[in-house]
C-alpha positions in Angstrom: -22.8 2.0 -13.3 -20.3 4.3 -12.6 -20.9 4.8 -9.6 -21.8 1.4 -8.7 -18.1 0.4 -9.8 -16.6 3.2 -8.1 -18.1 1.9 -4.8 -16.9 -1.5 -5.9 -13.4 -0.3 -6.2 -13.0 1.9 -2.9 -13.9 -0.6 -1.0 -12.3 -3.3 -2.3 -8.9 -0.7 -2.5 -9.6 0.2 0.6 -9.8 -3.5 2.0 -6.1 -3.9 -0.3 -4.6 -1.1 1.9 -6.1 -2.3 4.8 -5.0 -5.8 4.9 -1.0 -4.7 3.7 -0.9 -2.2 7.0 -1.7 -4.9 9.0 1.1 -7.7 7.1 3.2 -4.5 8.8 1.6 -5.2 11.7 2.5 -8.4 11.2 6.0 -8.2 11.1 5.7 -6.1 14.3 4.1 -8.4 16.4 7.5 -9.9 15.4 9.8 -8.2 16.9 8.4 -7.7 20.0 7.7 -10.9 20.4 11.0 -11.8 19.1 12.5 -8.5 21.9 9.9 -10.0 24.6 11.6 -14.2 24.4 15.1 -12.6 24.3 14.7 -10.6 27.2 12.8 -13.1 29.1 14.8 -16.5 28.5 18.3 -14.7 27.8 18.5 -11.4 29.6 16.1 -13.0 32.9 15.1 -9.8 31.9 11.2 -9.8 30.7 9.6 -6.4 29.9 6.2 -5.3 31.4 4.7 -4.1 27.9 6.2 -6.9 26.2 3.4 -9.1 26.7 1.0 -6.1 26.4 1.8 -5.1 23.0 1.9 -8.1 21.6 -1.6 -9.1 23.1 -3.3 -5.4 21.8 -1.3 -6.3 18.1 -2.5 -8.9 17.6 -6.0 -8.1 18.7 -5.7 -5.5 16.4 -4.5 -7.8 12.8 -7.2 -10.7 14.4 -9.9 -7.9 14.0 -9.3 -5.3 10.7 -8.0 -8.5 8.4 -11.7 -9.7 7.8 -12.4 -7.9 5.2 -9.4 -8.5 2.6 -9.4 -11.9 3.9 -13.2 -11.9 2.9 -11.4 -10.0 -0.2 -10.2 -13.0 -0.9 -12.4 -15.2 0.2 -10.5 -17.5 2.3 -13.1 -17.4 5.3 -13.9 -20.8 5.7 -17.2 -22.9 3.8 -18.0 -26.3 3.6 -15.9 -27.4 0.3 -17.5 -30.7 -0.5 -20.4 -29.0 -1.9 -18.9 -25.8 -3.1 -15.7 -26.5 -4.9 -17.0 -28.3 -7.9 -20.0 -26.1 -8.8 -19.9 -24.2 -12.2 -19.0 -20.2 -11.5 -22.8 -19.0 -11.6 -24.2 -21.8 -9.2 -21.5 -20.4 -6.4 -23.6 -17.0 -6.6 -26.4 -18.7 -6.2 -25.2 -20.5 -3.1 -23.3 -16.9 -2.2 -26.6 -15.1 -2.2 -28.7 -17.5 -0.8 -26.1 -17.7 2.0 -25.7 -14.5 2.4 -28.8 -14.2 5.2 -26.9 -15.6 7.2 -23.5 -14.1 6.9 -25.5 -10.1 7.6 -27.4 -11.6 9.9 -24.3 -12.7 11.8 -21.5 -8.9 10.4 -24.8 -6.5 11.6 -24.8 -8.6 15.1 -21.1 -8.3 15.2 -20.9 -4.8 14.8 -23.6 -3.6 16.7 -22.6 -5.5 20.0 -19.0 -4.9 19.5 -19.9 -1.3 19.3 -21.8 -1.3 22.5 -18.5 -3.2 24.1 -16.8 -0.6 22.3 -18.4 2.4 23.5 -18.0 0.4 27.0 -14.8 0.7 27.5 -14.4 4.5 26.1 -16.9 5.9 28.3 -15.6 3.9 32.0 -13.7 5.8 34.4 -10.5 3.5 35.2 -8.9 6.9 37.4 -6.6 7.2 34.7 -4.5 10.4 35.2 -2.2 11.8 33.0 0.1 14.7 33.6 -2.1 14.8 36.4 -5.9 15.1 34.5 -7.9 12.3 34.7 -8.7 10.7 31.1 -12.0 8.7 30.5 -11.7 5.1 29.7 -11.0 1.8 29.9 -7.2 1.5 30.9 -5.2 -1.9 31.3 -4.0 -3.2 35.0 -0.5 -3.3 34.4 2.0 -1.1 35.1 1.6 0.5 31.7 -1.6 1.2 31.9 -1.9 1.3 27.9 -6.0 2.8 27.1 -7.7 -1.1 25.9 -10.5 1.8 23.3 -9.1 1.9 20.9 -8.3 -1.3 20.3 -12.2 -2.1 20.5 -12.9 0.8 18.9 -11.7 -1.4 15.6 -13.4 -3.9 16.4 -17.0 -2.6 15.1 -14.3 -0.5 12.0 -13.2 -3.8 11.1 -16.9 -5.2 11.2 -17.9 -2.7 9.0 -14.8 -3.1 6.7 -16.1 -6.5 6.3 -19.9 -5.7 5.6 -19.2 -3.5 2.7 -17.0 -6.0 0.8 -19.8 -8.4 1.7 -22.4 -5.7 0.1 -19.2 -5.6 -2.9 -19.4 -9.6 -3.4 -23.5 -9.5 -3.2 -23.3 -7.2 -5.8 -20.6 -8.6 -8.2 -22.9 -12.3 -7.3 -26.7 -10.9 -8.2 -24.5 -9.3 -11.5 -23.2 -13.0 -12.2 -26.5 -14.9 -11.6 -28.6 -12.3 -14.0 -26.2 -11.8 -16.7 -24.4 -15.0 -16.9 -20.7 -13.5 -16.8 -18.6 -11.2 -14.3 -19.1 -7.5 -12.8 -15.8 -5.9 -14.4 
C-alpha cells in the first residue's frame, strides 16, 4: 500500500509541478503577445518571431496542462447526470466510462508519438554553423525547430494517462471500501 501511495503522490506532485510551470509559461505568453501587439500597432514594426513564439508557447501550454486539469477533474463532463450523485456513484460512473478515457489517451499517445517522430526525423535542410540539423523547423527567417514542441504532445499524454490511472485507483478504492483513498 505504501508503494501505491508513493506512486499516487509522485504522479500528482508531478502534474501539479507541471501545472505551476505552465502558469509561468502563460505569463510569458502574455508578455510576448503584448510586446508583439505594441510593436505592430504602436510602432508599426512587427517582429518576425513574435507570432511564431506565441504559437509555440500556446501549443506547449495546451498539451502540457492536461494532466493537471485531470488532477482537478476539470475536464468537460455531463453535469446534469453526474453532479447530484453520491461520491460512490460518481466513482462507479467514472470507472465505467474510463474505458473511453483510456482508449482516447492511448490512441492520442500513439498518434502524437508518430507525429513527433516524423518531425524529429525530417530532413528540412536546416544548418547551424555549417552543420546540418535533422528535424522539422519553421520556414520563417527565425526557423525555430518544431520537434521539441511536438515531443510535448506524447509527453503530456503520458502525464494524462498516469493521472487517469491514479483516479482509477482512487475510484476503485472508493467503490470497494466506501472511503476515499488517503
